[in-house]
PyMOL commands that place a pseudoatom at each C-alpha (Angstrom):
pseudoatom trace, name=CA, resn=MET, resi=1, chain=A, elem=C, hetatm=0, pos=[-8.613, -6.720, -7.841]
pseudoatom trace, name=CA, resn=SER, resi=2, chain=A, elem=C, hetatm=0, pos=[-4.989, -7.786, -8.021]
pseudoatom trace, name=CA, resn=ALA, resi=3, chain=A, elem=C, hetatm=0, pos=[-3.008, -9.974, -5.677]
pseudoatom trace, name=CA, resn=MET, resi=4, chain=A, elem=C, hetatm=0, pos=[-0.923, -6.921, -4.677]
pseudoatom trace, name=CA, resn=TYR, resi=5, chain=A, elem=C, hetatm=0, pos=[-4.110, -5.033, -3.795]
pseudoatom trace, name=CA, resn=ASP, resi=6, chain=A, elem=C, hetatm=0, pos=[-5.197, -7.969, -1.618]
pseudoatom trace, name=CA, resn=ARG, resi=7, chain=A, elem=C, hetatm=0, pos=[-1.787, -8.066, 0.077]
pseudoatom trace, name=CA, resn=LEU, resi=8, chain=A, elem=C, hetatm=0, pos=[-1.912, -4.305, 0.708]
pseudoatom trace, name=CA, resn=VAL, resi=9, chain=A, elem=C, hetatm=0, pos=[-5.401, -4.533, 2.205]
pseudoatom trace, name=CA, resn=GLY, resi=10, chain=A, elem=C, hetatm=0, pos=[-4.294, -7.466, 4.368]
pseudoatom trace, name=CA, resn=LEU, resi=11, chain=A, elem=C, hetatm=0, pos=[-1.320, -5.461, 5.601]
pseudoatom trace, name=CA, resn=LEU, resi=12, chain=A, elem=C, hetatm=0, pos=[-3.509, -2.463, 6.459]
pseudoatom trace, name=CA, resn=VAL, resi=13, chain=A, elem=C, hetatm=0, pos=[-5.938, -4.685, 8.357]
pseudoatom trace, name=CA, resn=ASP, resi=14, chain=A, elem=C, hetatm=0, pos=[-3.453, -6.960, 10.126]
pseudoatom trace, name=CA, resn=ARG, resi=15, chain=A, elem=C, hetatm=0, pos=[-0.534, -4.650, 10.883]
pseudoatom trace, name=CA, resn=PHE, resi=16, chain=A, elem=C, hetatm=0, pos=[-2.204, -1.250, 11.056]
pseudoatom trace, name=CA, resn=GLU, resi=17, chain=A, elem=C, hetatm=0, pos=[-5.611, -2.287, 12.431]
pseudoatom trace, name=CA, resn=VAL, resi=18, chain=A, elem=C, hetatm=0, pos=[-7.655, -0.585, 9.708]
pseudoatom trace, name=CA, resn=ASP, resi=19, chain=A, elem=C, hetatm=0, pos=[-11.260, -1.773, 9.515]
pseudoatom trace, name=CA, resn=ARG, resi=20, chain=A, elem=C, hetatm=0, pos=[-11.558, -3.851, 6.332]
pseudoatom trace, name=CA, resn=ALA, resi=21, chain=A, elem=C, hetatm=0, pos=[-15.054, -2.388, 5.755]
pseudoatom trace, name=CA, resn=GLU, resi=22, chain=A, elem=C, hetatm=0, pos=[-13.501, 1.083, 5.342]
pseudoatom trace, name=CA, resn=ILE, resi=23, chain=A, elem=C, hetatm=0, pos=[-11.097, -0.017, 2.595]
pseudoatom trace, name=CA, resn=GLY, resi=24, chain=A, elem=C, hetatm=0, pos=[-11.934, 0.081, -1.095]
pseudoatom trace, name=CA, resn=ALA, resi=25, chain=A, elem=C, hetatm=0, pos=[-9.908, 0.530, -4.261]
pseudoatom trace, name=CA, resn=ASP, resi=26, chain=A, elem=C, hetatm=0, pos=[-11.078, 4.166, -4.463]
pseudoatom trace, name=CA, resn=THR, resi=27, chain=A, elem=C, hetatm=0, pos=[-10.495, 4.914, -0.775]
pseudoatom trace, name=CA, resn=THR, resi=28, chain=A, elem=C, hetatm=0, pos=[-7.736, 7.446, -0.152]
pseudoatom trace, name=CA, resn=PHE, resi=29, chain=A, elem=C, hetatm=0, pos=[-5.335, 7.299, 2.748]
pseudoatom trace, name=CA, resn=GLU, resi=30, chain=A, elem=C, hetatm=0, pos=[-6.706, 10.693, 3.826]
pseudoatom trace, name=CA, resn=GLU, resi=31, chain=A, elem=C, hetatm=0, pos=[-10.162, 9.140, 4.141]
pseudoatom trace, name=CA, resn=LEU, resi=32, chain=A, elem=C, hetatm=0, pos=[-8.598, 6.594, 6.498]
pseudoatom trace, name=CA, resn=ASP, resi=33, chain=A, elem=C, hetatm=0, pos=[-7.053, 9.465, 8.527]
pseudoatom trace, name=CA, resn=MET, resi=34, chain=A, elem=C, hetatm=0, pos=[-3.540, 8.464, 7.447]
pseudoatom trace, name=CA, resn=ASP, resi=35, chain=A, elem=C, hetatm=0, pos=[-0.976, 11.197, 6.907]
pseudoatom trace, name=CA, resn=SER, resi=36, chain=A, elem=C, hetatm=0, pos=[2.336, 11.305, 5.062]
pseudoatom trace, name=CA, resn=LEU, resi=37, chain=A, elem=C, hetatm=0, pos=[4.254, 10.002, 8.100]
pseudoatom trace, name=CA, resn=PHE, resi=38, chain=A, elem=C, hetatm=0, pos=[1.990, 6.964, 8.182]
pseudoatom trace, name=CA, resn=LEU, resi=39, chain=A, elem=C, hetatm=0, pos=[2.658, 6.386, 4.494]
pseudoatom trace, name=CA, resn=VAL, resi=40, chain=A, elem=C, hetatm=0, pos=[6.416, 6.454, 5.053]
pseudoatom trace, name=CA, resn=GLU, resi=41, chain=A, elem=C, hetatm=0, pos=[6.002, 3.782, 7.732]
pseudoatom trace, name=CA, resn=LEU, resi=42, chain=A, elem=C, hetatm=0, pos=[3.664, 1.768, 5.494]
pseudoatom trace, name=CA, resn=LEU, resi=43, chain=A, elem=C, hetatm=0, pos=[6.094, 1.884, 2.571]
pseudoatom trace, name=CA, resn=LEU, resi=44, chain=A, elem=C, hetatm=0, pos=[8.954, 0.759, 4.830]
pseudoatom trace, name=CA, resn=VAL, resi=45, chain=A, elem=C, hetatm=0, pos=[6.880, -2.207, 6.007]
pseudoatom trace, name=CA, resn=ILE, resi=46, chain=A, elem=C, hetatm=0, pos=[5.969, -3.013, 2.387]
pseudoatom trace, name=CA, resn=GLN, resi=47, chain=A, elem=C, hetatm=0, pos=[9.647, -2.980, 1.419]
pseudoatom trace, name=CA, resn=SER, resi=48, chain=A, elem=C, hetatm=0, pos=[10.445, -5.344, 4.258]
pseudoatom trace, name=CA, resn=GLU, resi=49, chain=A, elem=C, hetatm=0, pos=[7.501, -7.732, 3.947]
pseudoatom trace, name=CA, resn=PHE, resi=50, chain=A, elem=C, hetatm=0, pos=[6.874, -7.695, 0.187]
pseudoatom trace, name=CA, resn=GLY, resi=51, chain=A, elem=C, hetatm=0, pos=[10.463, -7.275, -0.972]
pseudoatom trace, name=CA, resn=VAL, resi=52, chain=A, elem=C, hetatm=0, pos=[9.442, -4.322, -3.149]
pseudoatom trace, name=CA, resn=GLN, resi=53, chain=A, elem=C, hetatm=0, pos=[11.900, -1.454, -3.432]
pseudoatom trace, name=CA, resn=ILE, resi=54, chain=A, elem=C, hetatm=0, pos=[9.955, 1.810, -3.508]
pseudoatom trace, name=CA, resn=GLU, resi=55, chain=A, elem=C, hetatm=0, pos=[10.791, 5.408, -2.662]
pseudoatom trace, name=CA, resn=ASP, resi=56, chain=A, elem=C, hetatm=0, pos=[9.453, 6.848, 0.589]
pseudoatom trace, name=CA, resn=ASP, resi=57, chain=A, elem=C, hetatm=0, pos=[7.621, 9.542, -1.358]
pseudoatom trace, name=CA, resn=ALA, resi=58, chain=A, elem=C, hetatm=0, pos=[6.064, 7.213, -3.954]
pseudoatom trace, name=CA, resn=ALA, resi=59, chain=A, elem=C, hetatm=0, pos=[2.595, 7.737, -2.466]
pseudoatom trace, name=CA, resn=SER, resi=60, chain=A, elem=C, hetatm=0, pos=[0.734, 10.629, -0.906]
pseudoatom trace, name=CA, resn=PRO, resi=61, chain=A, elem=C, hetatm=0, pos=[-2.235, 10.780, 1.485]
pseudoatom trace, name=CA, resn=GLY, resi=62, chain=A, elem=C, hetatm=0, pos=[-4.478, 11.741, -1.451]
pseudoatom trace, name=CA, resn=ASP, resi=63, chain=A, elem=C, hetatm=0, pos=[-3.656, 8.537, -3.344]
pseudoatom trace, name=CA, resn=THR, resi=64, chain=A, elem=C, hetatm=0, pos=[-6.135, 5.688, -3.407]
pseudoatom trace, name=CA, resn=ILE, resi=65, chain=A, elem=C, hetatm=0, pos=[-5.435, 2.193, -2.131]
pseudoatom trace, name=CA, resn=GLY, resi=66, chain=A, elem=C, hetatm=0, pos=[-5.844, 0.929, -5.700]
pseudoatom trace, name=CA, resn=ARG, resi=67, chain=A, elem=C, hetatm=0, pos=[-3.286, 3.386, -7.081]
pseudoatom trace, name=CA, resn=VAL, resi=68, chain=A, elem=C, hetatm=0, pos=[-0.707, 2.436, -4.475]
pseudoatom trace, name=CA, resn=ALA, resi=69, chain=A, elem=C, hetatm=0, pos=[-1.295, -1.251, -5.273]
pseudoatom trace, name=CA, resn=GLU, resi=70, chain=A, elem=C, hetatm=0, pos=[-0.620, -0.436, -8.957]
pseudoatom trace, name=CA, resn=ILE, resi=71, chain=A, elem=C, hetatm=0, pos=[2.606, 1.366, -8.014]
pseudoatom trace, name=CA, resn=LEU, resi=72, chain=A, elem=C, hetatm=0, pos=[3.694, -1.657, -5.976]
pseudoatom trace, name=CA, resn=GLU, resi=73, chain=A, elem=C, hetatm=0, pos=[2.907, -4.020, -8.852]
pseudoatom trace, name=CA, resn=ARG, resi=74, chain=A, elem=C, hetatm=0, pos=[5.061, -1.969, -11.233]
pseudoatom trace, name=CA, resn=HIS, resi=75, chain=A, elem=C, hetatm=0, pos=[7.960, -1.996, -8.780]
pseudoatom trace, name=CA, resn=ALA, resi=76, chain=A, elem=C, hetatm=0, pos=[7.548, -5.706, -8.068]
pseudoatom trace, name=CA, resn=ALA, resi=77, chain=A, elem=C, hetatm=0, pos=[7.267, -6.735, -11.725]
pseudoatom trace, name=CA, resn=PRO, resi=78, chain=A, elem=C, hetatm=0, pos=[11.028, -6.910, -12.507]
pseudoatom trace, name=CA, resn=THR, resi=79, chain=A, elem=C, hetatm=0, pos=[11.638, -9.255, -9.576]
pseudoatom trace, name=CA, resn=ALA, resi=80, chain=A, elem=C, hetatm=0, pos=[8.443, -11.307, -9.972]
pseudoatom trace, name=CA, resn=SER, resi=81, chain=A, elem=C, hetatm=0, pos=[10.141, -13.891, -12.207]
pseudoatom trace, name=CA, resn=SER, resi=82, chain=A, elem=C, hetatm=0, pos=[13.148, -14.324, -9.896]
for i in range(1, 82): cmd.bond("trace and resi %d" % i, "trace and resi %d" % (i + 1))
show_as sticks, trace
zoom trace
């Protein structure tokens, strides 16, 4: 998987106390019992810690961890060379 995926998993484990064994690229946030309010908080933390600007509604509970990592990579790409 990508470095962004690894960072996202690390954030979920370290900051949000998600069991690493429950996380996979195809795991949805719903499967982790995370709702849309959780995702808003997660995206705010990502903006702060990763320096990635992303809309609060860029992800939904039905999205997979892998898909959100891809979204983050696309948003981070323009600033990656800075």
